[in-house]
MARRODO-75884 format. One record per residue: residue number from 1; residue in one letter; z, y, x of N, C-alpha, C in turn. Coordinates in Angstrom, 3 decimals. Atoms other than C-alpha are relative to their C-alpha. Last residue first. Layout:
! MARRODO-75884
@i NUM	aa A	nw Z	nv Y	nu X	caw Z	cav Y	cau X	cw Z	cv Y	cu X
...
END
This chain:
! MARRODO-75884
@i 66	aa N	nw 1.014	nv 0.733	nu -0.886	caw -29.743	cav -16.574	cau 27.490	cw 1.011	cv -0.852	cu 0.944
@i 65	aa L	nw 0.575	nv 0.940	nu 0.604	caw -28.077	cav -15.523	cau 23.959	cw -0.580	cv -1.148	cu 1.450
@i 64	aa D	nw 1.514	nv 0.068	nu -0.299	caw -25.774	cav -13.517	cau 25.300	cw -0.301	cv -0.951	cu -0.449
@i 63	aa L	nw 0.908	nv -0.288	nu 1.004	caw -22.378	cav -13.117	cau 22.821	cw -1.539	cv -0.194	cu 0.719
@i 62	aa L	nw -0.021	nv 0.983	nu 0.936	caw -19.522	cav -14.868	cau 24.962	cw -1.359	cv 0.513	cu -1.468
@i 61	aa G	nw 1.254	nv 0.930	nu -0.171	caw -20.375	cav -12.210	cau 27.774	cw 0.078	cv -0.992	cu -0.880
@i 60	aa L	nw 0.175	nv 1.413	nu -0.676	caw -16.813	cav -11.484	cau 27.995	cw -1.155	cv -0.508	cu 0.594
@i 59	aa R	nw -0.173	nv -0.229	nu -1.263	caw -17.546	cav -7.727	cau 27.201	cw 0.268	cv -1.439	cu 0.595
@i 58	aa N	nw 1.770	nv -1.343	nu -0.893	caw -19.690	cav -8.590	cau 23.932	cw 0.552	cv 0.059	cu 1.272
@i 57	aa A	nw 0.787	nv 1.711	nu -0.491	caw -16.435	cav -11.575	cau 23.218	cw -1.418	cv 1.028	cu 0.413
@i 56	aa V	nw -0.712	nv 0.657	nu -0.952	caw -14.127	cav -8.168	cau 23.235	cw -0.828	cv -0.983	cu 0.327
@i 55	aa F	nw 0.223	nv -1.157	nu -1.112	caw -16.544	cav -5.872	cau 21.030	cw 0.513	cv -0.897	cu 1.632
@i 54	aa A	nw 1.655	nv 0.085	nu -0.600	caw -17.038	cav -8.678	cau 18.599	cw -0.343	cv 0.779	cu 1.112
@i 53	aa G	nw 0.618	nv 1.335	nu -0.792	caw -13.630	cav -9.457	cau 18.378	cw -1.229	cv 0.111	cu 0.584
@i 52	aa V	nw -0.216	nv -0.091	nu -1.351	caw -13.174	cav -5.504	cau 17.914	cw -0.254	cv -1.323	cu 0.808
@i 51	aa G	nw 0.347	nv -1.215	nu -1.170	caw -15.223	cav -4.914	cau 15.416	cw -0.052	cv -0.404	cu 1.540
@i 50	aa A	nw 1.153	nv 0.970	nu 0.313	caw -13.920	cav -8.345	cau 12.909	cw -0.996	cv 1.084	cu 1.117
@i 49	aa A	nw -0.268	nv 1.120	nu -0.998	caw -10.302	cav -6.758	cau 13.647	cw -1.460	cv -0.845	cu 0.273
@i 48	aa I	nw -0.730	nv -0.736	nu -1.797	caw -11.810	cav -3.185	cau 12.650	cw 0.274	cv -1.292	cu 0.428
@i 47	aa T	nw 1.278	nv -0.999	nu -0.532	caw -13.769	cav -4.542	cau 9.227	cw 0.658	cv -0.052	cu 1.321
@i 46	aa G	nw 0.629	nv 1.206	nu 0.068	caw -10.637	cav -6.910	cau 7.904	cw -1.223	cv 0.415	cu 1.266
@i 45	aa A	nw -1.031	nv 0.826	nu -0.966	caw -8.066	cav -4.140	cau 8.507	cw -1.075	cv -1.262	cu 0.764
@i 44	aa I	nw 0.527	nv -1.137	nu -1.250	caw -10.765	cav -1.967	cau 6.234	cw 0.672	cv -0.775	cu 1.179
@i 43	aa I	nw 1.739	nv -0.227	nu -0.471	caw -11.044	cav -4.958	cau 3.842	cw -0.250	cv 0.710	cu 1.183
@i 42	aa A	nw 0.406	nv 1.544	nu 0.052	caw -7.174	cav -5.753	cau 3.628	cw -1.641	cv -0.125	cu 0.549
@i 41	aa G	nw -0.552	nv -0.441	nu -1.449	caw -6.852	cav -1.716	cau 2.903	cw 0.022	cv -1.152	cu 1.197
@i 40	aa A	nw 0.707	nv -1.138	nu -0.950	caw -9.106	cav -1.541	cau 0.096	cw 0.717	cv -0.274	cu 1.648
@i 39	aa G	nw 1.049	nv 0.495	nu -0.543	caw -7.365	cav -4.743	cau -1.016	cw -1.084	cv 0.344	cu 0.397
@i 38	aa I	nw -0.090	nv 0.648	nu -1.119	caw -4.082	cav -3.008	cau -0.704	cw -1.310	cv -0.656	cu 0.141
@i 37	aa H	nw -0.341	nv -0.199	nu -0.778	caw -5.112	cav -0.158	cau -2.598	cw -0.188	cv -0.829	cu 1.258
@i 36	aa L	nw 1.419	nv -0.829	nu -0.556	caw -6.680	cav -1.855	cau -5.369	cw 0.084	cv 0.677	cu 1.784
@i 35	aa G	nw 0.614	nv 1.446	nu -0.139	caw -3.942	cav -3.842	cau -5.874	cw -1.088	cv 0.684	cu 0.791
@i 34	aa E	nw -0.699	nv 0.262	nu -1.470	caw -1.532	cav -0.019	cau -6.189	cw -1.336	cv -2.069	cu 0.615
@i 33	aa D	nw 1.502	nv -0.042	nu -1.092	caw -4.248	cav 0.953	cau -8.829	cw 0.810	cv -0.151	cu 1.372
@i 32	aa S	nw 0.789	nv 0.924	nu 0.230	caw -1.831	cav -0.282	cau -11.822	cw -1.345	cv 0.069	cu 1.628
@i 31	aa N	nw 0.981	nv -0.146	nu -1.404	caw 1.143	cav 1.658	cau -10.097	cw -1.405	cv -1.393	cu -0.056
@i 30	aa R	nw 0.056	nv -1.069	nu -0.785	caw 2.799	cav 3.011	cau -13.161	cw -1.243	cv -0.245	cu 1.376
@i 29	aa G	nw -1.267	nv 0.121	nu -0.633	caw 1.441	cav -0.017	cau -15.381	cw 0.056	cv 1.603	cu 1.037
@i 28	aa G	nw -0.220	nv 0.352	nu -0.846	caw -1.908	cav -1.456	cau -15.557	cw 1.801	cv 0.179	cu 0.646
@i 27	aa G	nw 0.173	nv 0.804	nu 0.192	caw -3.085	cav -0.765	cau -19.030	cw 1.160	cv -0.941	cu 0.899
@i 26	aa R	nw 0.538	nv 1.339	nu -0.361	caw -5.282	cav 1.515	cau -18.716	cw 0.606	cv -0.988	cu -0.073
@i 25	aa E	nw 0.747	nv 0.370	nu 0.802	caw -2.956	cav 4.329	cau -20.345	cw -0.763	cv -1.518	cu -0.094
@i 24	aa D	nw 1.320	nv -0.466	nu -0.748	caw -0.707	cav 4.448	cau -17.254	cw -0.408	cv -0.760	cu -1.701
@i 23	aa L	nw 0.752	nv 0.849	nu -1.245	caw 2.847	cav 4.151	cau -18.509	cw -1.419	cv 0.500	cu -0.173
@i 22	aa P	nw 1.352	nv 0.982	nu 0.904	caw 4.694	cav 7.381	cau -19.940	cw -0.895	cv -1.178	cu 1.299
@i 21	aa E	nw 1.183	nv -0.899	nu -0.434	caw 7.962	cav 7.928	cau -17.980	cw -1.135	cv -1.071	cu -0.702
@i 20	aa L	nw 0.904	nv -0.650	nu 0.887	caw 10.951	cav 6.161	cau -19.361	cw -1.063	cv 0.874	cu 0.147
@i 19	aa R	nw -0.111	nv 0.909	nu 0.829	caw 12.566	cav 3.899	cau -16.683	cw -1.082	cv 0.572	cu -1.688
@i 18	aa L	nw 1.132	nv 1.024	nu -0.392	caw 11.560	cav 6.334	cau -14.225	cw -0.434	cv -0.510	cu -0.944
@i 17	aa R	nw 1.052	nv -1.121	nu -0.249	caw 14.179	cav 9.090	cau -16.026	cw -1.254	cv -0.909	cu 0.460
@i 16	aa V	nw 0.389	nv -0.173	nu 1.575	caw 16.609	cav 6.129	cau -16.597	cw -1.190	cv 0.436	cu 0.332
@i 15	aa T	nw 0.172	nv 1.862	nu 0.233	caw 17.052	cav 5.533	cau -12.910	cw -0.737	cv 0.229	cu -1.280
@i 14	aa W	nw 1.334	nv -0.569	nu -0.537	caw 17.119	cav 9.718	cau -11.926	cw -0.281	cv -1.771	cu -0.399
@i 13	aa L	nw 0.892	nv -0.289	nu 0.844	caw 19.868	cav 9.582	cau -14.663	cw -1.859	cv 0.155	cu 0.705
@i 12	aa L	nw 0.011	nv 0.726	nu 1.509	caw 22.027	cav 6.837	cau -13.265	cw -1.439	cv 1.270	cu -0.575
@i 11	aa E	nw 0.461	nv 0.845	nu -0.204	caw 21.654	cav 8.787	cau -9.642	cw -0.656	cv -1.454	cu -1.122
@i 10	aa Q	nw 1.901	nv -0.492	nu -0.310	caw 22.398	cav 11.691	cau -10.613	cw -0.604	cv -1.411	cu 0.397
@i 9	aa A	nw 0.436	nv -0.898	nu 1.271	caw 25.742	cav 10.536	cau -12.474	cw -1.410	cv 0.300	cu 0.449
@i 8	aa R	nw 0.158	nv 1.265	nu 0.861	caw 26.288	cav 7.967	cau -9.119	cw -0.740	cv 0.504	cu -1.697
@i 7	aa I	nw 0.862	nv 0.451	nu -0.494	caw 26.150	cav 11.435	cau -6.814	cw -0.476	cv -1.443	cu -1.280
@i 6	aa A	nw 0.878	nv -0.959	nu 0.666	caw 28.173	cav 13.302	cau -9.458	cw -0.796	cv -0.454	cu 0.756
@i 5	aa F	nw 0.474	nv 0.222	nu 1.437	caw 30.771	cav 10.315	cau -9.779	cw -1.160	cv 1.304	cu 0.028
@i 4	aa R	nw 0.425	nv 1.405	nu 0.256	caw 31.104	cav 10.110	cau -6.021	cw -0.765	cv -0.066	cu -0.988
@i 3	aa T	nw -1.260	nv 1.489	nu -0.583	caw 31.834	cav 13.829	cau -5.396	cw -0.757	cv -1.101	cu -0.216
@i 2	aa I	nw 0.443	nv 0.545	nu 0.856	caw 29.718	cav 17.314	cau -4.512	cw 0.542	cv -1.983	cu 0.168
@i 1	aa M	nw 0.153	nv 0.993	nu -0.523	caw 31.611	cav 19.794	cau -2.917	cw -0.547	cv -1.538	cu -0.799
END
């Protein structure tokens, strides 16, 4: 049976381990590419939103030049 003390000790060891892991040599830290992923996701979401908006506008006839 795992006691509360054993669980807390394991949590403490994981916390220390995560703090002591080697940092990314490129200078940004462990999650230096996180901003890149967020930016790429925003661009993809914007592209999808623009495509859906254009599709809806076309179906409503708002894009007709006549």
